[in-house]
C-alpha positions in Angstrom: -13.8 -15.9 18.0 -14.1 -13.3 15.2 -13.0 -13.4 11.5 -13.3 -10.5 9.3 -13.6 -10.5 5.4 -11.6 -7.8 3.9 -11.2 -6.6 0.2 -7.4 -5.5 -0.1 -6.1 -2.9 -2.6 -9.6 -1.8 -3.2 -11.5 1.6 -2.8 -14.9 0.2 -2.6 -16.6 -3.4 -1.9 -16.1 -6.2 -4.3 -13.1 -4.7 -5.8 -9.4 -6.0 -5.0 -8.6 -9.2 -3.5 -10.6 -10.5 -0.5 -8.8 -12.2 2.5 -10.2 -13.5 5.7 -8.4 -12.4 9.1 -8.7 -14.3 12.1 -8.7 -12.1 15.3 -5.3 -12.7 17.1 -4.9 -15.7 19.2 -2.5 -16.4 22.1 -0.9 -19.3 20.4 -0.8 -20.7 16.9 -3.7 -23.1 16.5 -2.8 -26.7 14.8 -1.7 -26.1 11.4 -4.2 -28.7 9.9 -7.1 -27.0 11.6 -5.9 -23.3 10.1 -5.8 -25.3 6.6 -9.3 -26.7 7.1 -10.6 -23.2 8.2 -9.0 -21.6 4.8 -10.5 -24.3 2.7 -13.7 -23.6 4.3 -13.6 -20.0 3.8 -12.5 -20.6 0.2 -11.0 -17.3 -0.3 -7.2 -16.7 -1.9 -5.9 -16.5 1.7 -7.1 -16.7 5.1 -4.5 -14.8 7.5 -4.0 -16.2 11.3 -2.6 -13.7 13.8 -0.8 -14.5 17.1 -0.3 -12.0 19.8 3.1 -11.2 21.3 4.3 -9.1 24.3 4.3 -6.1 22.1 0.6 -4.7 21.4 1.8 -3.6 18.0 3.6 -6.8 16.9 2.2 -10.0 15.7 2.9 -13.4 14.1 1.4 -13.8 10.9 0.8 -16.8 8.8 -1.0 -17.4 5.3 -3.2 -20.4 3.9 -4.6 -20.6 0.6 -7.5 -23.3 0.3 -4.8 -25.8 -0.3 -1.4 -24.9 1.1 0.4 -22.6 3.7 2.3 -20.0 1.5 5.6 -17.9 2.5 4.6 -14.5 1.3 1.0 -12.9 0.9 0.6 -9.2 0.1 -3.1 -8.8 0.2 -3.6 -10.6 3.3 -1.2 -8.8 4.9 -2.8 -5.6 4.1 -5.9 -6.9 5.3 -4.5 -8.0 8.7 -3.2 -4.5 9.1 -6.5 -3.2 8.1 -8.2 -5.4 10.8 -5.8 -4.5 13.6 -5.7 -0.7 12.7 -9.4 -0.1 11.7 -11.3 -2.7 13.5 -9.5 -3.6 16.5 -8.4 0.0 17.2 -4.4 -0.9 17.5 -2.6 2.6 18.3 0.0 4.3 16.6 -0.7 3.7 13.0 1.8 1.0 12.6 1.9 -2.8 13.0 4.8 -5.3 12.7 4.5 -8.9 11.4 6.9 -11.9 12.1 6.5 -14.2 9.1 8.3 -16.7 7.0 9.5 -13.8 5.1 11.0 -11.8 8.0 9.4 -8.8 9.6 6.8 -7.1 7.4 5.2 -3.7 8.4 2.0 -1.8 7.6 1.3 1.8 8.3 -1.2 4.3 7.7 -0.2 7.1 5.5 -1.8 9.6 3.6 -5.2 7.8 3.4 -3.4 4.7 2.4 -1.9 1.6 3.8 1.9 1.0 3.1 3.6 -2.3 3.4 7.4 -2.7 3.7 8.3 -6.1 1.7 11.1 -7.9 0.4 12.1 -6.8 -3.2 12.2 -9.9 -5.3 13.8 -9.1 -8.7 13.4 -11.7 -11.1 16.1 -12.6 -13.7 15.7 -12.7 -17.7 15.2 -16.5 -19.1 14.4 -17.9 -22.3 10.8 -18.1 -22.9 10.1 -21.9 -22.0 8.8 -24.4 -24.4 5.2 -24.3 -24.8 4.4 -21.2 -22.9 2.9 -19.2 -25.9 0.3 -22.3 -26.5 -0.4 -22.5 -22.8 -1.2 -18.7 -22.5 -2.6 -18.2 -25.8 -0.5 -15.2 -26.4 3.2 -14.9 -27.5 5.4 -13.5 -24.8 7.9 -10.6 -25.7 10.3 -11.7 -22.7 10.0 -14.1 -19.9 11.5 -13.4 -16.3 11.8 -16.0 -13.4 12.1 -15.6 -9.7 9.4 -16.5 -7.3 7.1 -16.8 -10.1 7.1 -17.1 -13.9 6.5 -13.5 -15.7 5.7 -13.2 -19.2 5.8 -9.7 -20.5 3.1 -9.3 -23.2 2.8 -6.9 -26.3 0.2 -4.8 -24.6 -2.6 -4.3 -22.0 -5.2 -5.8 -24.6 -3.3 -8.9 -24.7 -3.1 -9.2 -21.2 -6.9 -8.8 -20.6 -7.2 -11.6 -23.4 -5.3 -14.3 -21.6 -7.2 -17.5 -21.2 -4.6 -20.0 -20.0 -4.5 -23.8 -19.9 -3.7 -23.9 -16.2 -2.5 -27.4 -15.9 0.0 -26.8 -18.8 0.7 -23.3 -17.2 1.5 -25.1 -13.8 3.7 -27.7 -15.5 5.6 -24.9 -17.3 5.8 -22.7 -14.1 7.1 -25.3 -11.9 10.2 -26.0 -14.1 11.0 -22.4 -14.6 10.5 -20.5 -11.7 12.7 -20.7 -8.2 9.8 -21.5 -5.8 8.5 -24.3 -8.2 4.8 -24.0 -7.2 3.5 -23.5 -10.8 2.3 -20.0 -10.5 2.6 -17.4 -13.5 1.9 -13.7 -14.1 1.4 -11.7 -17.4 2.1 -8.1 -17.7 2.5 -5.2 -20.2 2.5 -1.5 -20.1 -1.0 0.0 -19.8 -2.7 1.7 -22.5 -2.1 5.6 -22.9 -4.0 7.6 -20.8 -4.6 5.1 -18.0 -4.4 6.2 -14.4 -1.9 3.4 -13.8 1.4 2.6 -15.7 1.5 -1.3 -15.9 -1.4 -3.9 -16.0 -1.1 -7.6 -15.0 -2.7 -10.8 -14.2 -1.6 -13.5 -11.9 -2.4 -17.4 -12.4 -1.8 -19.8 -9.4 -2.7 -23.2 -10.1 0.1 -24.2 -8.0 -1.9 -22.8 -5.0 -5.0 -23.9 -5.7 -6.1 -20.6 -6.9 -7.1 -20.4 -10.7 -6.6 -16.7 -10.6 -5.6 -14.3 -8.1 -7.5 -11.0 -8.2 -4.7 -8.8 -6.6 -1.5 -10.0 -5.6 0.8 -8.2 -3.6 3.9 -10.5 -3.2 4.0 -10.6 -7.3 4.7 -7.0 -7.1 8.0 -7.5 -5.3 9.2 -8.7 -8.5 7.3 -6.5 -10.8 8.5 -3.2 -9.1 12.1 -3.9 -9.8 11.4 -5.3 -13.3 9.4 -2.5 -14.6 11.2 0.3 -12.6 14.3 -0.6 -14.2 12.7 -0.7 -17.7 10.9 2.5 -17.1 13.9 4.1 -15.2 11.2 5.0 -12.2 11.3 4.2 -8.7 7.6 4.6 -8.0 4.9 3.1 -10.4 1.2 2.3 -10.4 0.0 -1.0 -11.2 -3.5 -2.4 -12.0 -4.1 -6.0 -11.6 -6.9 -7.0 -14.3 -9.0 -9.6 -12.9 -11.8 -9.9 -15.0 -14.7 -8.0 -13.4 -13.0 -7.2 -10.3 -9.1 -5.9 -10.4 -7.2 -3.8 -7.8 -4.6 -1.1 -7.8 -1.4 -0.6 -5.9 1.3 2.0 -5.9 4.6 0.4 -5.6 8.1 2.0 -4.8 11.3 -0.1 -5.2 14.0 1.1 -2.5 17.0 -1.3 -3.3 16.3 -4.5 -1.3 12.9 -3.5 -0.2 9.6 -2.7 -2.0 6.9 -0.3 -0.5 3.3 -1.5 -1.6 0.7 1.0 -0.9 -3.3 0.5 -1.2 -6.4 1.0 0.4 -8.8 -1.9 2.1 -12.7 -2.2 2.8 -14.1 -4.5 5.5 -17.2 -6.4 3.7 -18.1 -8.6 6.5 -17.3 -9.7 10.3 -18.3 -13.2 11.4 -18.4 -15.1 14.6 -17.0 -18.4 14.3 -18.7 -21.1 16.2 -15.8 -23.4 16.0 -12.7 -23.8 18.5 -8.8 -23.9 17.2 -7.6 -27.4 16.9 
């Protein structure tokens, strides 16, 4: 059984966000086995695929080292790349059946394009203790699947060194999913190739900081699209020393997420599904 490590939202190795993708299986393995393999891989997500009667349609589940999650952007992109670039699935389009409904990945113009649900956040009062937990004073706070703090500028985003335990507790109380994950975001500096910069901290999912988070942009795209009165924006997630880039287009109830991916490793697993 093969497994690939793929850097998603990256144009070169060691950028973007790495995900492990296990080759498609006929049936879902035991959930405990999938969780154990994800913990062994110790990447933000490990993606598992299940074949269907349609050669371009697959079941897809995502596991962090600690939990199964209902939506993951970078591991979906990595799964599409594994199928289209490594396994040669024809047609340039694959569909995934997931906990968040059907998701697609297609090749277009040298990029992969994912069709995800839009998850616009709502404006909320700044939670008590958030500024101290971030070490930065938010201009605004928004909540939905995650807590999102809008900061003054790009420098403030890059400088954040959060107290993760405090941030987890505050985010659990403020955001609808209640897992304790939060983002900081701001307009990019003038002259940058991107419009918005962000970072994402996920202690509630067993991840201190996620390098590039597709699902976060299901909320950031409508938030910043409304602020800037633009449907398509370029985002940079500023994970220190790494970082990743996305182009996001908000289309009503959907968000199109576009980016590239690079395979950095192929492995042969010497274990069998449980």
